[in-house]
C-alpha positions, 0 to 999 in steps of 0.5 A, a space after each residue: 267831763 264829756 259830750 258828744 261833739 257838735 257844731 254851733 254856727 254863729 251868724 254875724 252880720 255887718 251893714 254895708 254901704 256904697 262908697 261915695 268916693 269910688 262907689 265900691 261896697 264898705 262896711 258901715 263906720 269903716 274907711 273904704 278899703 279901696 280908696 281909703 275915704 273916711 266914714 261919715 261920723 253919722 253913719 250907724 249899724 244897729 245890729 253891730 251896736 246892739 252886739 257891742 253893747 251885748 259884749 260889753 255887758 257880758 265882758 264886764 261880768 266876765 272880768 269882775 274882781 272876785 269877791 265882789 259878787 255874792 253867790 248862792 252856789 255851794 263851796 268846793 270845800 271837798 273835792 268831788 268830780 261831780 261837783 267840780 267838773 259836771 258845771 263845767 261841762 254843762 256851761 260849754 254845752 249851754 254857752 255857745 247856743 246862749 251866745 248865739 240866741 242873745 245875737 239874734 234876740 235881745 230878749 235872750 241876753 239875760 240867760 247869756 248873762 247868767 251863764 257868764 256869771 256862773 263861770 265867773 262864780 266857779 272860777 271865784 269858788 276854785 280860786 278861793 278853795 283850799 288846794 289839798 292833798 290828795 286831790 291837789 291835781 284835780 284842783 289844778 286841772 279844773 283851774 286849768 279848765 275854767 281858764 280855757 273856758 274864761 278864754 272861749 268866752 271872751 275870744 267869742 264875746 270879742 267876735 260878737 264886738 268886733 267892727 269888721 269880719 275879719 277882726 270877727 273871724 280871728 277873734 273867732 279862731 282864738 276862740 277856737 283854740 281855746 276849745 280845742 286846748 280845753 278838749 285836750 285838758 279834758 281829755 287828760 282829766 278823763 284819763 286822771 280820774 280812770 288811773 285814780 279809780 283803777 289805782 285806788 280800787 283796793 284798800 291794800 297798800 300792796 294792791 296799790 303798789 301793783 296797780 300804780 306799777 301797771 298804770 306806769 306801763 299804760 302811760 308809756 305804752 309797753 309791756 315791757 319792762 326794759 322799754 319802761 326802763 328806757 323811757 324813764 332813762 330819758 325822763 331821768 336825764 331831762 330831770 336831773 340832767 345827768 346819765 341815768 344808772 341802771 333801774 334808775 328810770 323804772 323808779 323815777 317813772 313808778 314814783 312820779 305816778 305815785 306822786 300824780 295820783 296822790 301827791 303833788 307831782 310837779 313839787 315831787 320832782 322839783 324836790 328830787 331835782 334840788 336834793 340831788 344836786 345838793 347831794 351831788 355837789 360835794 361827791 367825796 363826802 357823798 361817796 364815803 357816805 353810801 359806802 358804809 354798810 350802816 347807811 345802807 341798812 338805815 335805808 332799807 329800814 327806813 323804807 321799812 318803817 314807812 311801809 309798816 306806818 302805811 299799813 297801820 294808818 290804813 288799817 285804823 283808818 279802815 276801822 275807824 268809827 268817828 273823826 277822833 280815831 281817824 285824826 289819832 291814826 294820822 298824827 301816828 303816821 306822821 310821827 312814824 314817818 319823821 322818827 323813821 324815814 324822815 329822821 335817816 334822810 336829814 341825817 343824810 343830808 347833813 352829812 354830805 353838806 356838814 362835817 359830821 358823819 353819818 354814824 354820828 348824826 343818825 344818833 340825834 334826836 329827830 328835832 335837833 336834826 330838823 333844827 340843824 338842816 333848817 339852818 343850812 340854806 341848801 337844806 331848808 327848803 327840802 324840809 317842807 312837811 317834815 313837820 315837828 310839831 306834829 311829831 312832838 303832839 303825837 310822841 308827848 300826846 299833847 293835843 286835843 280833838 274838837 269834832 273833826 279839828 286837831 287842836 296842838 296844845 302845850 302840857 294840855 293847854 291851848 297854844 295862844 295864837 295857834 289856830 286849829 288844824 281841820 282833818 282835811 288840812 291834816 291829811 294834807 300835812 301828813 301827805 306833803 310829809 310823804 312827798 317830800 320823804 319820797 322825793 328825798 329817797 329817790 334823790 338819795 338813790 340816784 346819788 348813791 347809784 352815781 357811785 355805784 352804790 344800790 341803796 334800794 333795788 327797785 325791784 326788790 321788795 323783800 325789805 318790806 317784810 311781806 309774805 312771800 306770796 305778796 312779793 311774788 304777785 307784786 313782782 309779777 304785777 310790775 310786769 304790767 300783768 294783772 289777775 296775778 295768783 300766787 300758791 306755794 306748794 312745798 318746793 314748788 311755786 305756781 303763780 298764774 296771771 293775764 298780759 302778754 309776754 315781754 320781747 325776753 320771754 323768761 324775763 319775768 321768771 328771771 326777775 322772781 328767782 333771786 327772790 325765790 325761798 330756799 325750799 323752793 325747787 320748782 317754779 311755774 308760771 302761767 300766763 293767760 294772754 290774748 296771743 297766747 304763743 311764746 316767741 317762735 311758736 304758733 298761736 296755741 297754747 304752750 307747755 314747756 320746761 327748762 332748766 334754770 341756771 345761775 351764776 352765784 354773786 352775779 347779776 347775770 342770769 342764763 336760762 338755757 334752753 332745753 329745745 327750740 320751743 322757745 325760739 332759735 336762739 340757744 339761750 336767753 340772757 336777762 339783766 335786772 337789778 341787784 338780788 340776792 346770790 341763788 343757787 341753782 333752781 331744778 326746774 322752770 315750767 312756763 305756759 302760755 294760754 288763751 285767755 278767757 276774755 280778751 286783755 286790753 291793757 290800752 287806756 279806754 278813750 271816751 267821747 270827749 267834748 270838742 265844739 267847733 265854731 265858725 261865724 258866718 259872715 254876711 253883708 246888708 
């Protein structure tokens, strides 16, 4: 939603006459500001009266209740930025000139009324549409922008109807504030759309996760993991009202951005806060549960199941040739989400708030667990999206598909008073389940970290059962590096990427080391960077080799510097999440080379619309 900045000047005039008492000039129909003499009731200002009629008729359209006017505009049932935001930018570019023209010439009033009706039609269409995931954030932005433009129209129309220049100036100033707020909202929208395009540029789940990580760094304005963790820790404390355990800050930022892109970020954060509060109400029960190795294994298994289900659904949806196959894939995903992570998370919640242990609860059927949790006042609000009806439909193959709609059946017979589920609504319901599972996962992980138990390391992706090369590419992507390539050749792992070195330049290598297979004895990292230098060295290519030593059973690694090429410090210590114990790595080779083209991690700015209007007042 962009346009070139421009200024529209609206000229308003008020008729002035001489006060009969003090002979000072005053506005027709207004008491004298000098002597307070009241005006003659017969005084009229034809231009003001015409402007007031114009504003009255336009405001009547602007305040029209929804559903009282039939429009021929197409409905916005399926979101498209071109359909949704293009008309708003066009409307703003046309409204103020049309208002100016109608003020000068009564014959231009119909065009102004038409534009006001267009805005109202857009407002009614957006309000009447279903706001569904994955485009829910864009629907909300559209609604906010329409509200801003409605305020713009209202304030400038009120300025036209104002009885005095001072009243008009006050109304116009309010209109300018609404314009400025709309410009800020549209800038935020452009950034959201850019993020959406960058994150969804790939169809592979692993690539999308890396893209989300890179965007997390972009939003924080840093390429340093520790800085990002500090920012996330502040957000964690604001969200949950408690100090942030190590690693949870990055995880919160990462998962919040995931929710912003395709889910409901507001609900994700609220649900995470509420679930965390429930878990922390009984710290004794919580600690008893998280110290059980079975829970830790189940949580890692749940993450793996969710990842596998997403990969399978992605493959099926990509290959689906019709709506029937796509709906079957979504049903299968809903089933796997509930039976995998959903069931385990509900069992964990019940183990904390109830009397039964997690070991006993995990043996129950998913349906029985959901029923038990729904009877708990503190848990029922946390379960939206964990849809037992969809789970049963897939488990028993008890459904019909007609066109792009899912029909739930009872032993093959249509259920009475059960409406069909359109495909877009089904997508929203499945993504709601993803949103709930993500929020419960974060709440459980954060609560466990408060009692010094790491359920899942934010930087450990071994439990995904991904190929080694994919894991290392993902971990380097989490450093805000791009164009990552990874190659394993016998005992050597070679990786190359574009980006910038963090302040502690060996940290990326230290993060990789805990995940190296046993047969890897040499690690070579090549970074194509715009600065092309390591700390303490001139700005030219560097190629150095360093021995890397590690202490087993510890999360603190010491990288011994063989020379002075890494700066004056004899060693660099890097602290990261709990990874598996690692033996001595024989050789580490780091190289930085000038990038063939400048790597710019900043968000490209766009020329956002910003219209300024200053009514010129005059007397006649």
